[in-house]
N, C-alpha and C positions, 0 to 999 in steps of 0.2 A: 504493500500500500504506500509506504513512505517513498519507495523507489519511483513508483508511478507518479506521485505528487511532485517529487523533485524534477522528474522529466517534464512534467506539465509546466512547472515554474520556469525551468530552463528554456523550454520552447517559447513560452511567453516573452521571456527576457530577450531571446534571440530575435523574436519578431519585432519587439520594440526597438532594439538596436538597428535592425534592418530598415524599419520605417524612418528612424532618425537619420540614418545615412542617406537614404533616398531624399528625404526632405532637405537635408543640407545641400545635396548635389543640385536639386532643383533650384533652391534659393540662390546658390552660388552661380548657377547658370543664368538666372534672371539678372543678378547683379552684374555679371560679366556682360550680358547682352545690353543692359542699360548703359553701362560704362562705354561699351563699344559704339553704340549709336548716339550717345549723348542725349537721350530722351528719357524723361521720367514721367510716370503717369500721375503721381500725386502732386496736386497743385501747391502743397505746402512744403515740398522738398526743394532745397536750393540746388541749382544746377550750375556748377562752376564752368561747364563746357560752353555755355551760351552767353554771348554779350549782345544785347539788343541794339539795333540801329534802325533809324527811319530815314529814307531818302524822300525829300519833298522839295518844292520850290523854295521853301524857307531854310532848307539845309541840304543841298544837293549832295548825294552820296552818304549822308548821315555822319558827317565828321563830328568827332567828340568835342563838345563844348562850343560849337559854332552855329547852333540853330537859332533862327529868328532874330538875326542881328539887324536887318534892314528896318528903318524907321524906329530905331531904338527899341526894337522888340515888339512894336505895336502893329502886328499883322501887316508888315510892309511888303511881303512878297509871297502871297498865297497861290499865285497862278502864273502861267506863262502863255505865250501864243506860239503857233507854228505856221509860218508863211507857206504859201503854195510852193511845193518842191523842196521844202526844207525838212530836216530831221532834227529831232530833239532827244537827248539822252536822259532818261529817267534815273538811270543808275549806271555807273561805270567805275568799278573798283577792281583792284588786284589783291585778292585776299582769299581766305577759305571761310565758307559759311553756308547758310541755307536761307533761301527766300521763303517766307511763311505766308505772305499776303501781298496782293497787289490791288490797290483801289484807285480808280480814275473816274473823273467826270469831265465832260466836255460840253460846250454850249450848243454845238451843232450835232444833233443826234439823228439826222436824216439818213435814210438808207444809202444815199449816195456818199455821204461822208463816212459812214461806218464801213463801207466797202473801199473807199479811197484811202483812208488811213491804213497803214500796215504796222503791225507790231513785230519786232524782231528781238530775239534773245540769243546772246552769245555766251558760251561757257569757256572758261580756261584760256582766254585770249585767242580763241579760234577766229579765223577770218570769215568762216561760213556760219550763218546762224543755225541754231538748233530749232528755233521757232521763227517762222516767217508766214504770218497769217493775217488776213484782213482784220482790222481792229474789232469790229462787232462779232464776227464769227469766232475769234479766239475766246471771247468772253461768253460764249454760248448763245449769242443773239443771231439766230438763223435768218437768212434772207434780208438782213439789215433792218429787221423790225423789232424794236424794243418792246418789252413787256415786263411787268413785275413778276419776279420769280426768285426762288432760292432752292438750290439743290446741294449735293454733297461737295461739289467742286467750285461752283460759281453762284453769284447772286446779283440781282439787279433790283434793289430794294423797292423802288417805286417807278421803275422804268427810266430812271434818270442817272444811274451810276453803274459802274462796272467793277465787280469784285472777283478775284481769283484766289482760291485757298489751296491750290496745289503746292505741296512742299517741293522745293527745287534746290538740291544741294549743289555746291560747286567747290572745286578744290584750289584753283589758282586765280579765278576771277569771274566776274559776271557783268554783263552789259545789257541794258534794255533800251531799245531805240524805237521811237514812234516817228514815222515819216508821213508827211502830208502830200499825197500824190493827187489831190484834187486841184481844181483851178482857182480855189478861193482860200482865203486865210482862215485858219481856225483861231478865233480870238481868245478862247479860254481853255486851258487844260489845267486841272487841279489833280494832284496825285499824291499817294503815299506808297512807297515800296518798303514794306516792313521785313527786315531780315535779321539774322543773327550771325555774328562772327563765331566761329567754332575753333577749339584747340585740337580736337581729335577728329580723325577721318576714318570712317568705316569703309573698308575695301569692298563691301557689298553695295555701297551707294551707287545709284544709277542717275544718269542725267536726264532731265525732262526735255521732251521734244514735242513739237506740234506741226502738222502738215495740213495744207488746205488745197483743194482742187475743185474746179467747176467744169462741167460739160454741159453746154447749153442745149445740146440735142444728142442724147445718148444713142449709141448704135444698137440696132435690133440684135437680140440674142448675144450681146456682149455685156458682161457684168461691169458695173461701175466700180472703180477702185477707190475705196475709202482710204486705204493705205497701200501704196505699191510695196513691192518686196523690200524689206529692210534686213540687212545682215547684222548679226550680233546677238548679244544676250540681253534680255530685257523683259518688260511687262507692258502689255497693251491695256491702256486705261479706258478706252472707249472713244466715242465720237458724237458730234452733233451734225445732223444731216438736214439739208433743205431741199424741197422739191417744189418747183413751179411746173405744174402739170400742163402738157400740151393741150390746148383748148379744143383741138380736133377730136379728142376722146370724150368730150362733153362731160357728163356726170359720172362716167365710169370710174371705178376704184383703181388707184394707182399702185396700192401697196401689197401686192401678192409676192413680191420678191423676197428671197431668203438671203440672210447675211451668212457669208462663208468666211472662215478664218483658216488660212493655210499655215500650218506650224512645222518648223524644223524639217524642211525637205519635202513637204507635201507637193505633189505635182498636179495631176489632173483633178483629183478630188481632195477636199479639205478634211481635216480632222474634226473641225467644229462647224456645224451648220444648223440654222434655225428652221422655222416653219413658215415665216412670213414677216412682213415689215412691222405691222402693228404688234405681232406676237413678240418680235425681238425687243420691243420697248415695254412689254409687260401688259398690254391691253389686248383687245380682241374685237373682231367683227367691225373693223373700221377704227378711227381714232378721232377723238375730240381733244380740246385743250385740257391738259392736266399737268400738274407739277408734283413730282415725287423726288426723293433724295437721289435715286440712282437711275430712274427712267422718267420720261415726260415728253409732252408735246406743247411747245410754247406758242406755236402758230397752227391754227386749224381753220382755214378760211375757204369755205365752200364757194363763195362768190368769185374770189380771185383764183381759186384752185391752187392753193399753196399750203404746204405743211412744213413745219420745222420741228424736229424731235431729237432726243438724245438718249443714250444709255451709257452708264459708267460701270465698268467691271470691278467694283470694289468688294462686294460680298462674294463675288465669283471670280477670283483673280485668274488672269490669263498670262502665264509666263512662257517665254520662248527662249530656247538655248542656242539656236543657230540662226533662225530667220523667221519672219512673219510676213503675211500678206492678207489684207482684208478687203472683201468685196461685198456688193449687194446687187442681186439680180434686178433687172429692169422689167418686171412682170406686173401686169394689172389684171383686172377681171371685170366681167359684167355678164348679163344674161346672154344666152346663145344668139338670139335674134339681133340684139344690139351689136354684138361683136361681128356677126355675119354681115350686117348692114355697113359697119365700118369697113370691113374687108371689101365689099362690093363697091364702096365709095373711094377705094384706094387710099384710105387712111393707113399709114405705115404700121403694120403689126404682123406677128407670126403666131398663129394659134399654138397653144401648149398642151392644154388638157381640158376635158369636159367632165363635170360632176354628174354622175348618174344617180339612180335610186340607191337607198340604203348606204349612202356615204361613199360609194365606190367612185374612184377617180379613174378616168379613161385617158391615158397618155396618147397624144396624137402628134407630138413634136418629133421631127426627124431632121438631123443636121443636113443642110444643103437642099432642103425641099420645104415647100409651104403647103399645108393642107387647106383645100378650099372647103370652107365650112358648109355652104349651102348644098353641096353635092356629096360630101364625104361621110356624114354621120346622121343617124336617125336620133341620136341622143341630143337633147336640147336643154341641158341644165346650165349651171353656172360655168362660164368659159374663161379660162386663164389664157393670157396672151402676152408675148413680148411686145413692148411698146417703147417709145422714145420720148423722154421728158428732159427738162432742164434740172440738173441735179448738182448739188455742191455739198461738200463735207469737210469738216475739220476733224482730224484724228489726233488723239493724245496718247503718248506712250513714253515709257522710260527706256533708256538704252545705256549700255556700259561704255559708250563713247560720246564725246561732247559734240560730234557732228556726224552727218550722214552724206550719202551720195544722192539723196532725193532731189528732184528738180526744183529750180527756183520758183518762187511765187509767180503766178500768172500776171500779165500786165493789167494796169488799172482799167483800161478800156474794156477788157473782158469781164472784170470783176463787177463793173457797174452797169453793164449792158442789160437792157430790158428788165430793170427792176420794176415790179408791179406795185402800183399805188392806187388807192381809191380816188376816183374823180369827184 
């Protein structure tokens, strides 16, 4: 009996020691990770790795002890202007740190100005920007149309300001430049670039990048590239996409196309594929305006036939180790007779599939040929078809390099062409 009790006590003691060791290892790992990254979760804990700096017109680059000197400190320099064809640096430092927040407001928030201004961000003294995007599109304002919203990465509190909360580490330097490529002067730009200088550098840090592209008339049966192929190791954060639908398709639905993400050597077929456009952003059966943390639709205009929407892969991270490419199919849908009439009227389209009874989908698409609907099928349900629309997208991602080989931003003439406004 005593032997059995001693064994029981010994087993309990060994169990307690094992738990203590595991607990110590976990806590030590957490402390190491926090020390390595320089971040702490507790608001009340002092972090000696971070030194706060703000860059604004009152103290460009956030120099220590040099803020607000104009007009004896009485709000003497809260804003600046940017002439036509001129560039303005919001930040230009050679140091190690992390940008935590960018806030900007401007007096001209027209679609033309939001597309004519471009924002560029350079890391570690590179000559090529990691970010080169139209101003509005960078801040999540699709199609140049402001609206009040707040999500996990961006905010436009009342439709009059532009906030970015994406953390952006840099090792040797950071530069943010806004260039006015419009034909008129931007009279007022107010801004804060809030960053921290850091002592420690985590080798796992990735550089933030953003890419924008517009195709005013997408090619039939060719997927629109949200992000062309990028080589390296990183993380795809997501995108905001704008669609100005071709009016020849009238009231038909534009958003049957599936988002595809090609990872680490994928060729013809991707590893990640969704089920439809509105499905990708977390809604269904069409999409109206709504704002959520990770998905949303900031513009849903049935009269202008325009939609702007976003998805951020924060709760569902997408890491790539070799390369990545992201596309969205240019597929819409409508009733069989409507699509057949489009086809007979020579509206550009290629039939893809027809929905039959009991949810059965009948594929009719063949590469290199076009099915004639009014003679080819007796099934007359919902019909999906390749179509051509005006599509633009800003893609956000992290990469283990401060620059890429992606194409330069498109010229301002293309960026502002055919922007739709209410008469």
